[in-house]
N, C-alpha and C positions, 0 to 999 in steps of 0.2 A: 661297326655299329656306332651311330651318332650318339654323342654324349647327351644325356637328358638334363634339362634345367627345370627348376621349379621351386616352390615353397615347400619347406619340410613339414610333413604331417606330425601329429602328436607322437606317434610311435617312434619316429626318428629323433624327435626332441628328447624322448625318454632315453633312447640309446646314447645320445650326446651326453646326457647327465651321467650315465653309467660308464662312459668312456673318459669322463673327466673334462670334457670340453666346456661344460657348464657346471660351476661349483657354487654351493650355497643355496641352490634353488630347491623347490619341493615339487615332487611329481604330482601332488594334489593340485598344483597351480597350472598344470599344462592344459591348454585349450586345444581345439581341433587343429589349429594352424599357428599357434603362438604360445608364449609363456608369460604369465603374469609375473612381474618383478615386485619385490617387497622392500619397503623402506625399513631402515634401522633407526636407532635412537640417536644417531650422530647427525645433528642438524646445525647448520651455520646460517646466520643472517648476513647477507652480502650487501655491499653498498651499491651494487649494480650487477647487471647480467654479464657473465664472463664466459668466454670460450678459451680453451687452452691453445697455445701454439703447438705446432707439430712436436710431439714427444714430450711436451711440458708436463711435469708431475702436478697432480692436483694440489699437493702441499704448497707449491709456489703460488697458485691462484689464491688459496686460503690465506697465505701470508700477505698477499696484496689486497685482497678484497673482503675478507671476513671482518665484520664488525664485532661479532661475539658469537659464542656457541649458544645455541637456542635450546632450552629444555623441551623435550618432546611433549611433556604434559601441559605446556602452555600453547594456546592457539597461535596459529600462524596469522599474522595481521593482514588485513586487506591491502593488496598491492605491495606487500613486503616481498622481497626476493630472497629465497632460501636455497641452500644447497644441502642435499641429503644423500648420505652414502647408502647405496643399495646393498642388499645381502648377497647378491649374486656377483660372481666374477666369471670371466670368460677366458678360455684358452682354445680359440677356434682353429681348426685345420685350414690350410691355405685356400680351399675351395668354397668355404662357407662365409657369407656375410649376412648382415642383419639390418633391419630398420625397426623403429619404435613409434608408438603412438600412445596417446592417452587411452585409458579404458573408457568405455562409454559412460560409466557412472561418474567418474571424475570430470569428464568433459561436460556433463550436464549440470554440474555445479560451478562451472567456470573456474575450476582448479587446474591451472595450466601446469603440466608436467612435461619437461623436455629432457631427454636422456643426454648425458655427456659421458662418452667413453674416454677414459684417461689418456691424454695426449693426442686426442683426435679433434681437429678444429672445426667440427660440424655437429649440430644438434641432430639427435635421433638417427644417427648413422654409425654403424659398426663395420669397419672394413674387413675384408676377408683376411683370415689369419690373425686377427687381433688377440692379444694376450694382455689382460689387465682388469682393473676395477671399473665399476659402473657407478655413476652418480646421477642424481636427478635434480634439475633446477625446478623449483616449485613456486608458483605465484598464485595466491588466492585473489582473483580479480573482482569478485562481486561481494564477498563477505568473509569474515574470519573462519578458519577451519581448524579444528583440533584433530590431529592425526594420532595414530597409535602404532608402535612397532609391529611390523607384519602387515600393515595396510598395503594394498595393491593399487597404485595410481596409474601405472602405465604397463604396457605389454610389448614384447619383442617378437618379431617374426623373422625366421631364418630362411636363407635362400641359397641354392646352388645355381649360380649363373643368373641371367636375366629371365625372370619368370613372366614378364608382362606380355600380354597378347598384342599382336599387330592390329592394324585397322581391319584387315581382312578377317583375322581370327575372331575379333570382336563381333563382326557381322555374322559370321558363320555360327558362333556360339549363341548369339541373340536369336537367330532364326531357328536353331535347333531346339532351344529350351524355352523360348518365349520369355526372355529375361524380365520384361516389364509387363505388368498386368494392371487392369483397372480395379476399382473397388469390388467388382463382382467376380474377379478372377479371369476375366476375358483377356486374352493375349493382345497386346498393342503392337501393331505391325511396325517393322523397322522402317526408318527413313533417315535422311541425312542429318536431321536435327537430333534424333534419338540415339543414333549409333554411329560412332566414328572411332576416335582414338580411345574411347570409353563409352559408357552408357550415360546419357543425360537424363536427369530427373527434374521435375518441376515442383513449385511450391503450392501447397494447399492452403488457401485462405477462406474456404467456403464450406467445407464438409461438416464442421463442428461449430457449436455455439461459442466455445472457447477454442480458438485456432492456435493459441500459443501462450507462452509465459514470458514475462520480462523481469529480469532481476531488479529488485528494488534498488534505487540509487542510494549510495552512502550506507550500505547495509551494515548493521552492527550486531545482528543476531549471530551467534556462533553455531556453525554446523559441526557436530561431533560425529565422527565416522563410526563410533560404537553405538549410536542411537539410530533406530530405523523408524521412529514415529514423529519426526519433526513435522510441524505444521507448515505446509508449503507456502501459505500466505504470509508467513513471517519473513520469507526470503524472496518470494516472487509475487508479482501481480498478474492476474489473468489478462490476456489480450483477446478481446471479443471479436467476433467475426465482423469485418468492416463492411458497412453497407454498400460501399462502392467497389468492393473487391480489391482495395489497395491498402497497403500497410507501409507507412514511412518508418524505416529503421534509422536510428540516429547513432552517430559515433559515440563511443564510450558506453553504449547500452548493450546488454547481452540478452539475446532472445532464444527461446526454445520453440522451434517450429517443426513442421513435418512435411513430407513429400506427398504429392497427389498420387503418384504411382506406387505400386507394390513391386518389390524387386526380389529376385531369386539369385542365390549363390549356389550352383550345383555342387555336389560332393567332390568333383574333380577340380574345383577352382576355389581360390580365395579372392576377396575383393578389397580394394582400398579406395575411400573417397578422397579425391584430390583436395588438398587443404585450401588452395587458393587458385582459382581459375579466372583470370582477369577478363576472359571473354564473356563470363556470366555477369560481371559487374564488380564494383569496388567494394567487395565485402568478402568475408571468410564464412564458409558455410558449415564448418565443423572444426572441432578440436579433438575428436576421437574418430579415427578413420578406418579401423580394421573391421571387416565383416568376415566371419569364419565360414568355412564350407558347411552347407546345410541351412544357411540363413534363408528363411522363407520357403524351405524345401519340404514337400510331403510326397508320399507315394502316389497320391492322386493328383494328376496334372491340374484339375479344375480348382483345387484348393491351395495352390501354390502362391507364394508372394507375401511379403511383409513390408510395410512402409519403413522408411528411414527417418529417424528423428535427427534434427539439425541443430547445431549450436551456431548461431549467426551473429556476426558483429560487422558493422559498417566501418569503412576506412575513410577518414578525411572529411566526409560531408554526408548530408542526409541522402538516403537512397530509397526510391519508391519501388516496393515489390508489388507486383500484380498477380492475381490468381492465375496459375498455370504458367508462370514465367520460369524459364530454366534457372535452376538454383545450384545444382551440384553435378559433378562428373564422377562416375563410378568406374574405376579401372580394374579389369580382371587380370588375375595372375594364375597360371597353371600350377597345380600341385604335383609334387613328385609321386605321390600316391594318395589314394583315398584315406582320410583319417579313420582310425579305429572307431571314433565316435564323432557324431555330427552335432552341430549347434542346434539346440532346441529339441532334438529328437532323443539323443542319448545322454546329454549333459544337462544339468540344472542351469537354466538360462534366465536371467532377470528380464530380458526384453523380447523373448521369443513370442511372436504373435501380437506384438504391441499394436495398439490402435491410437491414433491421435498423438498430440505432442506430449508424450509421457515424461514426467520428471524422474529424477534419479531415485534409486532404491531406498534412500534414507528418508523419504517423505511418505507420510501416510496418505491414503487415498482421500480425495475430497478437498 
């Protein structure tokens, strides 16, 4: 029998905890196909972004690059570079590897979090069989942020083998489930532009009066992650629907936008938005890329599909986005099994059924 490859569902993540492969984590933080990681009160301000050399202990990096130990009750300064020890450690078996991404909420406030596995010279990547501690490089890019021990900024997804679908498998899955829908729930037919090595979605600049949000430049208001009633206009300014259907995005500016299409992640799959796809343009379309099984899924086919909210930043020069322009690539991964619970249906989910360019959970409506 051929060996099966795929992303581990929540019930197997729970078994990994019970077997001692994941230590220091909480079963309450398990998502359908990922685990939320938690920050501790051990925080250091760095003089620059560091990656370890192969096998290099984090203590050596701190000796070289730490300016001072940062009290957790003090806000992280805008554009400051911080290294935070995570509560979780890993002792993975040889066949299990992992990747990491910002959680959607931290992505939407432009709080950049990148995982560093001790002794691994790559961000957001944990090799098979890894044993060691986990750290998080954190950079608040738009405004200061006050964190608290136990906050969850990023999440980790575990894999056995290569779970990504081939071009043919993407096309077959697209046709079977109707992965993209319009605003009325109608299936959008597959073509070469929509379906290839992933599923391409386009930008919506016309459906709402407010088509997005732009982080205010030189932000000084402090976002406290223990407060869920922040006034959004103290941190962001609305982007009104452009009369000509074009939006100029500028380097160093951070935008919250949304897709025109509604997308589905069936229960037997997980999805990840590609962080940077140069074929779409010189910009990054997200900083939080995981979509769990069940995203946009309902029992009734005609009601399936949810938009994706985008965190967009231009690189190098002004870039003109036009309504309906390709904006992001969604790559599907097979699951080893259907999770015990699905996103939005069985678990409390902040962004299930979202419409328009919704801001993070810490902001009050309006």
